[in-house]
Backbone as XML, in Angstrom:
<?xml version="1.0"?>
<chain id="A" units="angstrom">
  <residue number="1" name="MET">
    <atom name="N" x="8.549" y="-3.641" z="12.113"/>
    <atom name="CA" x="8.524" y="-2.824" z="11.090"/>
    <atom name="C" x="8.551" y="-1.445" z="11.144"/>
  </residue>
  <residue number="2" name="THR">
    <atom name="N" x="8.574" y="-0.566" z="10.704"/>
    <atom name="CA" x="9.011" y="0.751" z="10.741"/>
    <atom name="C" x="8.509" y="1.560" z="9.491"/>
  </residue>
  <residue number="3" name="CYS">
    <atom name="N" x="8.144" y="2.761" z="9.645"/>
    <atom name="CA" x="7.463" y="3.517" z="8.521"/>
    <atom name="C" x="8.636" y="3.620" z="7.270"/>
  </residue>
  <residue number="4" name="ALA">
    <atom name="N" x="9.944" y="3.456" z="7.745"/>
    <atom name="CA" x="10.665" y="3.281" z="6.733"/>
    <atom name="C" x="10.915" y="2.106" z="5.743"/>
  </residue>
  <residue number="5" name="ASP">
    <atom name="N" x="10.219" y="0.983" z="6.707"/>
    <atom name="CA" x="10.310" y="-0.237" z="5.929"/>
    <atom name="C" x="9.099" y="-0.023" z="4.793"/>
  </residue>
  <residue number="6" name="VAL">
    <atom name="N" x="8.135" y="0.374" z="5.311"/>
    <atom name="CA" x="6.761" y="0.336" z="4.737"/>
    <atom name="C" x="7.314" y="1.289" z="3.315"/>
  </residue>
  <residue number="7" name="ARG">
    <atom name="N" x="7.935" y="2.114" z="3.568"/>
    <atom name="CA" x="8.262" y="3.410" z="2.310"/>
    <atom name="C" x="9.209" y="2.298" z="1.410"/>
  </residue>
  <residue number="8" name="LYS">
    <atom name="N" x="9.799" y="1.702" z="2.036"/>
    <atom name="CA" x="10.869" y="1.088" z="1.049"/>
    <atom name="C" x="10.175" y="0.070" z="0.132"/>
  </residue>
  <residue number="9" name="ILE">
    <atom name="N" x="9.170" y="-0.475" z="0.965"/>
    <atom name="CA" x="8.432" y="-1.660" z="0.269"/>
    <atom name="C" x="7.611" y="-1.055" z="-0.649"/>
  </residue>
  <residue number="10" name="VAL">
    <atom name="N" x="6.775" y="-0.435" z="-0.642"/>
    <atom name="CA" x="5.615" y="-0.089" z="-1.251"/>
    <atom name="C" x="5.838" y="1.400" z="-1.953"/>
  </residue>
  <residue number="11" name="GLY">
    <atom name="N" x="6.376" y="2.369" z="-1.120"/>
    <atom name="CA" x="6.479" y="3.808" z="-1.614"/>
    <atom name="C" x="7.007" y="4.016" z="-2.795"/>
  </residue>
  <residue number="12" name="THR">
    <atom name="N" x="8.351" y="3.381" z="-3.222"/>
    <atom name="CA" x="9.060" y="3.764" z="-4.061"/>
    <atom name="C" x="8.732" y="2.463" z="-5.049"/>
  </residue>
  <residue number="13" name="SER">
    <atom name="N" x="8.390" y="1.227" z="-4.752"/>
    <atom name="CA" x="8.157" y="0.207" z="-5.800"/>
    <atom name="C" x="6.938" y="0.292" z="-6.674"/>
  </residue>
  <residue number="14" name="CYS">
    <atom name="N" x="5.895" y="1.244" z="-6.286"/>
    <atom name="CA" x="4.629" y="0.800" z="-6.632"/>
    <atom name="C" x="4.177" y="2.387" z="-7.136"/>
  </residue>
  <residue number="15" name="LEU">
    <atom name="N" x="5.122" y="3.465" z="-7.007"/>
    <atom name="CA" x="4.782" y="4.727" z="-7.381"/>
    <atom name="C" x="4.339" y="5.070" z="-8.791"/>
  </residue>
  <residue number="16" name="ASN">
    <atom name="N" x="4.677" y="4.358" z="-9.949"/>
    <atom name="CA" x="4.564" y="4.337" z="-11.148"/>
    <atom name="C" x="3.289" y="4.104" z="-11.348"/>
  </residue>
  <residue number="17" name="TYR">
    <atom name="N" x="2.590" y="3.003" z="-10.639"/>
    <atom name="CA" x="1.222" y="2.445" z="-10.982"/>
    <atom name="C" x="0.233" y="3.448" z="-10.067"/>
  </residue>
  <residue number="18" name="VAL">
    <atom name="N" x="0.670" y="3.905" z="-8.363"/>
    <atom name="CA" x="-0.339" y="4.502" z="-8.318"/>
    <atom name="C" x="-0.589" y="5.925" z="-8.440"/>
  </residue>
  <residue number="19" name="THR">
    <atom name="N" x="0.157" y="6.357" z="-9.328"/>
    <atom name="CA" x="0.077" y="7.824" z="-9.932"/>
    <atom name="C" x="-0.279" y="7.867" z="-11.479"/>
  </residue>
  <residue number="20" name="GLY">
    <atom name="N" x="-0.307" y="6.397" z="-11.983"/>
    <atom name="CA" x="-1.393" y="6.452" z="-13.161"/>
    <atom name="C" x="-0.123" y="6.499" z="-14.340"/>
  </residue>
  <residue number="21" name="LYS">
    <atom name="N" x="1.290" y="6.414" z="-14.077"/>
    <atom name="CA" x="1.875" y="6.322" z="-15.079"/>
    <atom name="C" x="2.351" y="5.163" z="-15.708"/>
  </residue>
  <residue number="22" name="GLU">
    <atom name="N" x="1.996" y="3.875" z="-15.231"/>
    <atom name="CA" x="1.853" y="2.800" z="-15.644"/>
    <atom name="C" x="0.372" y="2.279" z="-15.537"/>
  </residue>
  <residue number="23" name="ALA">
    <atom name="N" x="0.020" y="1.349" z="-16.664"/>
    <atom name="CA" x="-1.094" y="0.905" z="-16.511"/>
    <atom name="C" x="-1.345" y="-0.439" z="-15.451"/>
  </residue>
  <residue number="24" name="HIS">
    <atom name="N" x="-0.613" y="-0.852" z="-15.117"/>
    <atom name="CA" x="-0.539" y="-2.210" z="-14.337"/>
    <atom name="C" x="0.571" y="-2.149" z="-13.270"/>
  </residue>
  <residue number="25" name="ALA">
    <atom name="N" x="0.450" y="-3.002" z="-12.320"/>
    <atom name="CA" x="1.370" y="-2.719" z="-11.019"/>
    <atom name="C" x="2.604" y="-3.980" z="-11.678"/>
  </residue>
  <residue number="26" name="SER">
    <atom name="N" x="3.598" y="-3.318" z="-11.556"/>
    <atom name="CA" x="4.967" y="-3.971" z="-12.049"/>
    <atom name="C" x="5.063" y="-5.392" z="-11.267"/>
  </residue>
  <residue number="27" name="PRO">
    <atom name="N" x="5.953" y="-6.327" z="-11.644"/>
    <atom name="CA" x="6.115" y="-7.290" z="-10.813"/>
    <atom name="C" x="6.857" y="-7.016" z="-9.519"/>
  </residue>
  <residue number="28" name="THR">
    <atom name="N" x="7.839" y="-6.074" z="-9.511"/>
    <atom name="CA" x="8.441" y="-5.300" z="-8.635"/>
    <atom name="C" x="7.324" y="-4.886" z="-7.475"/>
  </residue>
  <residue number="29" name="CYS">
    <atom name="N" x="6.746" y="-4.102" z="-8.031"/>
    <atom name="CA" x="5.561" y="-3.579" z="-6.882"/>
    <atom name="C" x="4.540" y="-4.468" z="-6.485"/>
  </residue>
  <residue number="30" name="CYS">
    <atom name="N" x="4.496" y="-5.545" z="-7.192"/>
    <atom name="CA" x="3.575" y="-6.717" z="-6.621"/>
    <atom name="C" x="4.433" y="-7.612" z="-5.310"/>
  </residue>
  <residue number="31" name="ALA">
    <atom name="N" x="5.659" y="-7.955" z="-5.673"/>
    <atom name="CA" x="6.463" y="-8.550" z="-4.634"/>
    <atom name="C" x="6.531" y="-7.623" z="-3.464"/>
  </residue>
  <residue number="32" name="ALA">
    <atom name="N" x="6.503" y="-6.400" z="-3.718"/>
    <atom name="CA" x="6.702" y="-5.709" z="-2.406"/>
    <atom name="C" x="5.088" y="-5.693" z="-1.505"/>
  </residue>
  <residue number="33" name="VAL">
    <atom name="N" x="4.025" y="-5.435" z="-2.456"/>
    <atom name="CA" x="2.928" y="-5.607" z="-1.691"/>
    <atom name="C" x="2.935" y="-7.092" z="-0.754"/>
  </residue>
  <residue number="34" name="HIS">
    <atom name="N" x="3.262" y="-8.401" z="-1.555"/>
    <atom name="CA" x="3.203" y="-9.481" z="-1.026"/>
    <atom name="C" x="4.276" y="-9.339" z="0.172"/>
  </residue>
  <residue number="35" name="ASP">
    <atom name="N" x="5.279" y="-8.853" z="0.318"/>
    <atom name="CA" x="6.236" y="-8.747" z="1.338"/>
    <atom name="C" x="5.637" y="-7.941" z="2.455"/>
  </residue>
  <residue number="36" name="LEU">
    <atom name="N" x="4.942" y="-6.885" z="2.368"/>
    <atom name="CA" x="4.440" y="-6.009" z="2.919"/>
    <atom name="C" x="3.255" y="-6.948" z="3.891"/>
  </residue>
  <residue number="37" name="GLN">
    <atom name="N" x="2.300" y="-7.639" z="2.991"/>
    <atom name="CA" x="1.344" y="-8.314" z="3.608"/>
    <atom name="C" x="1.954" y="-9.686" z="4.561"/>
  </residue>
  <residue number="38" name="ALA">
    <atom name="N" x="3.170" y="-10.011" z="4.049"/>
    <atom name="CA" x="3.673" y="-11.083" z="4.875"/>
    <atom name="C" x="4.478" y="-10.676" z="6.117"/>
  </residue>
  <residue number="39" name="ARG">
    <atom name="N" x="4.792" y="-9.345" z="6.396"/>
    <atom name="CA" x="5.382" y="-8.783" z="7.375"/>
    <atom name="C" x="4.560" y="-8.072" z="8.471"/>
  </residue>
  <residue number="40" name="THR">
    <atom name="N" x="3.268" y="-8.294" z="8.075"/>
    <atom name="CA" x="1.985" y="-7.462" z="8.770"/>
    <atom name="C" x="1.135" y="-8.638" z="9.703"/>
  </residue>
  <residue number="41" name="PRO">
    <atom name="N" x="1.251" y="-9.481" z="10.071"/>
    <atom name="CA" x="0.566" y="-10.732" z="10.218"/>
    <atom name="C" x="-0.356" y="-9.999" z="11.507"/>
  </residue>
  <residue number="42" name="THR">
    <atom name="N" x="-0.199" y="-9.432" z="12.167"/>
    <atom name="CA" x="-1.152" y="-8.984" z="13.443"/>
    <atom name="C" x="-1.659" y="-7.544" z="13.140"/>
  </residue>
  <residue number="43" name="THR">
    <atom name="N" x="-2.787" y="-7.172" z="13.644"/>
    <atom name="CA" x="-3.716" y="-6.144" z="13.572"/>
    <atom name="C" x="-2.976" y="-4.607" z="13.760"/>
  </residue>
  <residue number="44" name="ALA">
    <atom name="N" x="-1.945" y="-4.863" z="15.044"/>
    <atom name="CA" x="-1.260" y="-3.767" z="15.533"/>
    <atom name="C" x="-0.322" y="-3.384" z="13.883"/>
  </residue>
  <residue number="45" name="MET">
    <atom name="N" x="0.353" y="-4.636" z="13.282"/>
    <atom name="CA" x="1.474" y="-4.146" z="12.483"/>
    <atom name="C" x="0.494" y="-3.810" z="11.273"/>
  </residue>
  <residue number="46" name="ARG">
    <atom name="N" x="-0.627" y="-4.369" z="11.100"/>
    <atom name="CA" x="-1.414" y="-3.551" z="9.948"/>
    <atom name="C" x="-1.927" y="-2.463" z="9.899"/>
  </residue>
  <residue number="47" name="ARG">
    <atom name="N" x="-2.004" y="-1.837" z="11.302"/>
    <atom name="CA" x="-2.606" y="-0.469" z="11.439"/>
    <atom name="C" x="-1.423" y="0.227" z="11.568"/>
  </residue>
  <residue number="48" name="LEU">
    <atom name="N" x="-0.247" y="-0.338" z="11.964"/>
    <atom name="CA" x="1.030" y="0.653" z="11.819"/>
    <atom name="C" x="1.525" y="1.132" z="10.258"/>
  </residue>
  <residue number="49" name="ALA">
    <atom name="N" x="1.347" y="0.093" z="9.752"/>
    <atom name="CA" x="1.458" y="0.161" z="7.856"/>
    <atom name="C" x="0.619" y="0.936" z="7.266"/>
  </residue>
  <residue number="50" name="CYS">
    <atom name="N" x="-0.705" y="0.828" z="7.773"/>
    <atom name="CA" x="-1.820" y="1.654" z="7.374"/>
    <atom name="C" x="-1.398" y="3.198" z="7.327"/>
  </residue>
  <residue number="51" name="ASN">
    <atom name="N" x="-0.824" y="3.388" z="8.653"/>
    <atom name="CA" x="-0.719" y="4.780" z="9.203"/>
    <atom name="C" x="0.422" y="5.341" z="8.396"/>
  </residue>
  <residue number="52" name="CYS">
    <atom name="N" x="1.422" y="4.409" z="8.211"/>
    <atom name="CA" x="2.568" y="4.525" z="7.459"/>
    <atom name="C" x="2.050" y="5.075" z="6.169"/>
  </residue>
  <residue number="53" name="LEU">
    <atom name="N" x="1.281" y="4.220" z="5.318"/>
    <atom name="CA" x="1.144" y="4.512" z="4.020"/>
    <atom name="C" x="0.365" y="5.769" z="3.583"/>
  </residue>
  <residue number="54" name="LYS">
    <atom name="N" x="-0.514" y="5.998" z="4.774"/>
    <atom name="CA" x="-1.605" y="7.463" z="4.375"/>
    <atom name="C" x="-0.500" y="8.438" z="4.523"/>
  </residue>
  <residue number="55" name="THR">
    <atom name="N" x="0.666" y="8.438" z="5.517"/>
    <atom name="CA" x="1.651" y="9.561" z="5.626"/>
    <atom name="C" x="2.277" y="9.675" z="4.469"/>
  </residue>
  <residue number="56" name="GLU">
    <atom name="N" x="2.776" y="8.350" z="3.913"/>
    <atom name="CA" x="3.513" y="8.595" z="2.513"/>
    <atom name="C" x="2.725" y="8.969" z="1.364"/>
  </residue>
  <residue number="57" name="ALA">
    <atom name="N" x="1.388" y="8.511" z="1.288"/>
    <atom name="CA" x="0.335" y="9.094" z="0.218"/>
    <atom name="C" x="0.326" y="10.583" z="0.194"/>
  </residue>
  <residue number="58" name="THR">
    <atom name="N" x="0.269" y="11.256" z="1.570"/>
    <atom name="CA" x="0.446" y="12.838" z="1.575"/>
    <atom name="C" x="1.774" y="13.446" z="0.812"/>
  </residue>
  <residue number="59" name="ARG">
    <atom name="N" x="2.607" y="12.490" z="0.614"/>
    <atom name="CA" x="3.926" y="13.088" z="0.076"/>
    <atom name="C" x="3.840" y="12.636" z="-1.325"/>
  </residue>
  <residue number="60" name="ILE">
    <atom name="N" x="2.818" y="11.876" z="-1.911"/>
    <atom name="CA" x="3.028" y="11.369" z="-3.376"/>
    <atom name="C" x="2.031" y="12.629" z="-4.032"/>
  </residue>
  <residue number="61" name="LYS">
    <atom name="N" x="2.760" y="13.242" z="-5.090"/>
    <atom name="CA" x="2.034" y="14.159" z="-5.941"/>
    <atom name="C" x="1.299" y="13.031" z="-6.807"/>
  </residue>
  <residue number="62" name="ASN">
    <atom name="N" x="-0.077" y="13.553" z="-7.108"/>
    <atom name="CA" x="-0.971" y="12.785" z="-8.023"/>
    <atom name="C" x="-1.282" y="11.234" z="-7.689"/>
  </residue>
  <residue number="63" name="ILE">
    <atom name="N" x="-1.049" y="11.094" z="-6.459"/>
    <atom name="CA" x="-1.904" y="9.365" z="-6.085"/>
    <atom name="C" x="-3.189" y="9.505" z="-6.566"/>
  </residue>
  <residue number="64" name="GLN">
    <atom name="N" x="-3.354" y="8.254" z="-7.350"/>
    <atom name="CA" x="-5.064" y="8.113" z="-7.426"/>
    <atom name="C" x="-5.447" y="7.303" z="-6.629"/>
  </residue>
  <residue number="65" name="ASP">
    <atom name="N" x="-6.539" y="7.771" z="-5.802"/>
    <atom name="CA" x="-7.020" y="6.411" z="-4.513"/>
    <atom name="C" x="-7.869" y="5.458" z="-5.258"/>
  </residue>
  <residue number="66" name="GLN">
    <atom name="N" x="-8.129" y="5.546" z="-6.587"/>
    <atom name="CA" x="-8.541" y="4.464" z="-7.283"/>
    <atom name="C" x="-7.665" y="3.255" z="-7.763"/>
  </residue>
  <residue number="67" name="LEU">
    <atom name="N" x="-6.547" y="3.885" z="-7.927"/>
    <atom name="CA" x="-5.406" y="2.737" z="-8.341"/>
    <atom name="C" x="-4.709" y="2.209" z="-6.955"/>
  </residue>
  <residue number="68" name="LEU">
    <atom name="N" x="-4.447" y="2.929" z="-5.902"/>
    <atom name="CA" x="-4.408" y="2.332" z="-4.737"/>
    <atom name="C" x="-5.333" y="1.475" z="-3.980"/>
  </residue>
  <residue number="69" name="ALA">
    <atom name="N" x="-6.907" y="1.473" z="-4.400"/>
    <atom name="CA" x="-7.786" y="0.592" z="-4.014"/>
    <atom name="C" x="-7.615" y="-0.954" z="-4.801"/>
  </residue>
  <residue number="70" name="ALA">
    <atom name="N" x="-7.069" y="-0.396" z="-6.042"/>
    <atom name="CA" x="-7.204" y="-1.764" z="-6.733"/>
    <atom name="C" x="-5.498" y="-2.453" z="-7.095"/>
  </residue>
  <residue number="71" name="LEU">
    <atom name="N" x="-4.788" y="-2.047" z="-6.159"/>
    <atom name="CA" x="-3.587" y="-2.612" z="-5.998"/>
    <atom name="C" x="-3.500" y="-4.120" z="-5.182"/>
  </residue>
  <residue number="72" name="PRO">
    <atom name="N" x="-4.177" y="-4.279" z="-4.503"/>
    <atom name="CA" x="-4.276" y="-5.829" z="-3.842"/>
    <atom name="C" x="-4.794" y="-6.526" z="-5.053"/>
  </residue>
  <residue number="73" name="GLY">
    <atom name="N" x="-5.603" y="-6.411" z="-5.988"/>
    <atom name="CA" x="-6.136" y="-6.983" z="-6.690"/>
    <atom name="C" x="-5.281" y="-7.219" z="-8.133"/>
  </residue>
  <residue number="74" name="GLN">
    <atom name="N" x="-4.635" y="-6.305" z="-8.395"/>
    <atom name="CA" x="-3.438" y="-6.115" z="-9.367"/>
    <atom name="C" x="-2.383" y="-6.990" z="-8.976"/>
  </residue>
  <residue number="75" name="CYS">
    <atom name="N" x="-2.182" y="-7.185" z="-7.607"/>
    <atom name="CA" x="-0.973" y="-7.994" z="-7.307"/>
    <atom name="C" x="-1.296" y="-9.525" z="-6.592"/>
  </residue>
  <residue number="76" name="ALA">
    <atom name="N" x="-2.843" y="-9.747" z="-6.743"/>
    <atom name="CA" x="-3.482" y="-10.792" z="-6.429"/>
    <atom name="C" x="-3.132" y="-11.329" z="-4.739"/>
  </residue>
  <residue number="77" name="VAL">
    <atom name="N" x="-3.368" y="-10.267" z="-4.021"/>
    <atom name="CA" x="-3.350" y="-10.138" z="-2.682"/>
    <atom name="C" x="-4.780" y="-9.780" z="-2.200"/>
  </residue>
  <residue number="78" name="SER">
    <atom name="N" x="-5.153" y="-10.610" z="-1.148"/>
    <atom name="CA" x="-6.209" y="-10.528" z="-0.470"/>
    <atom name="C" x="-6.266" y="-9.851" z="0.981"/>
  </residue>
  <residue number="79" name="LEU">
    <atom name="N" x="-6.967" y="-8.745" z="1.014"/>
    <atom name="CA" x="-6.806" y="-8.087" z="2.061"/>
    <atom name="C" x="-8.463" y="-7.997" z="2.717"/>
  </residue>
  <residue number="80" name="SER">
    <atom name="N" x="-8.125" y="-7.455" z="4.122"/>
    <atom name="CA" x="-9.433" y="-7.673" z="4.668"/>
    <atom name="C" x="-10.099" y="-6.111" z="4.787"/>
  </residue>
  <residue number="81" name="PHE">
    <atom name="N" x="-9.545" y="-5.450" z="3.765"/>
    <atom name="CA" x="-9.742" y="-3.783" z="3.908"/>
    <atom name="C" x="-9.648" y="-3.271" z="2.617"/>
  </residue>
  <residue number="82" name="ARG">
    <atom name="N" x="-10.042" y="-2.225" z="2.411"/>
    <atom name="CA" x="-9.846" y="-1.527" z="0.971"/>
    <atom name="C" x="-8.437" y="-0.481" z="1.322"/>
  </residue>
  <residue number="83" name="LEU">
    <atom name="N" x="-7.631" y="-0.497" z="0.282"/>
    <atom name="CA" x="-6.291" y="0.652" z="0.335"/>
    <atom name="C" x="-7.275" y="1.759" z="-0.008"/>
  </residue>
  <residue number="84" name="SER">
    <atom name="N" x="-7.037" y="2.973" z="0.678"/>
    <atom name="CA" x="-7.269" y="4.243" z="0.335"/>
    <atom name="C" x="-6.569" y="5.528" z="1.307"/>
  </residue>
  <residue number="85" name="VAL">
    <atom name="N" x="-6.470" y="6.352" z="0.418"/>
    <atom name="CA" x="-5.988" y="7.748" z="1.378"/>
    <atom name="C" x="-6.789" y="8.060" z="2.624"/>
  </residue>
  <residue number="86" name="HIS">
    <atom name="N" x="-8.218" y="7.472" z="2.496"/>
    <atom name="CA" x="-8.893" y="8.190" z="3.191"/>
    <atom name="C" x="-9.371" y="7.038" z="4.168"/>
  </residue>
  <residue number="87" name="ILE">
    <atom name="N" x="-8.708" y="5.923" z="4.440"/>
    <atom name="CA" x="-9.192" y="4.640" z="5.313"/>
    <atom name="C" x="-8.866" y="5.218" z="6.849"/>
  </residue>
  <residue number="88" name="ASP">
    <atom name="N" x="-9.763" y="4.816" z="7.819"/>
    <atom name="CA" x="-9.552" y="5.036" z="8.929"/>
    <atom name="C" x="-8.731" y="3.734" z="9.516"/>
  </residue>
  <residue number="89" name="CYS">
    <atom name="N" x="-7.359" y="3.867" z="9.526"/>
    <atom name="CA" x="-6.718" y="2.745" z="10.046"/>
    <atom name="C" x="-6.973" y="2.114" z="11.161"/>
  </residue>
  <residue number="90" name="ALA">
    <atom name="N" x="-7.346" y="2.702" z="12.317"/>
    <atom name="CA" x="-8.193" y="2.166" z="13.346"/>
    <atom name="C" x="-9.203" y="0.993" z="13.118"/>
  </residue>
  <residue number="91" name="SER">
    <atom name="N" x="-9.796" y="1.121" z="11.994"/>
    <atom name="CA" x="-11.111" y="0.179" z="11.774"/>
    <atom name="C" x="-10.366" y="-1.312" z="10.998"/>
  </residue>
  <residue number="92" name="ILE">
    <atom name="N" x="-8.872" y="-1.039" z="10.743"/>
    <atom name="CA" x="-8.698" y="-2.334" z="10.179"/>
    <atom name="C" x="-8.712" y="-3.694" z="11.188"/>
  </residue>
  <residue number="93" name="PRO">
    <atom name="N" x="-9.067" y="-5.031" z="10.798"/>
    <atom name="CA" x="-9.029" y="-5.832" z="11.442"/>
    <atom name="C" x="-7.692" y="-6.702" z="11.764"/>
  </residue>
</chain>
């Protein structure tokens, strides 16, 4: 897993949702979120993905943190942490 993989998986697929251009996460976005979850089974991989997502979030104009936080629920994915641009990735279990 690299940051380029994370960017491909979530950065483009969920862009319209996390910026408020769509009211709900698209099936493509949710498939990407499920894929990301499946590809990050260890703490180290989850933390890497988190750091990549935070970096990507700084490049996205108008990202809405509350929509990012709602993404797992929109896609029926259970995470052990809250998605946020302000998350401390080192705290992820």
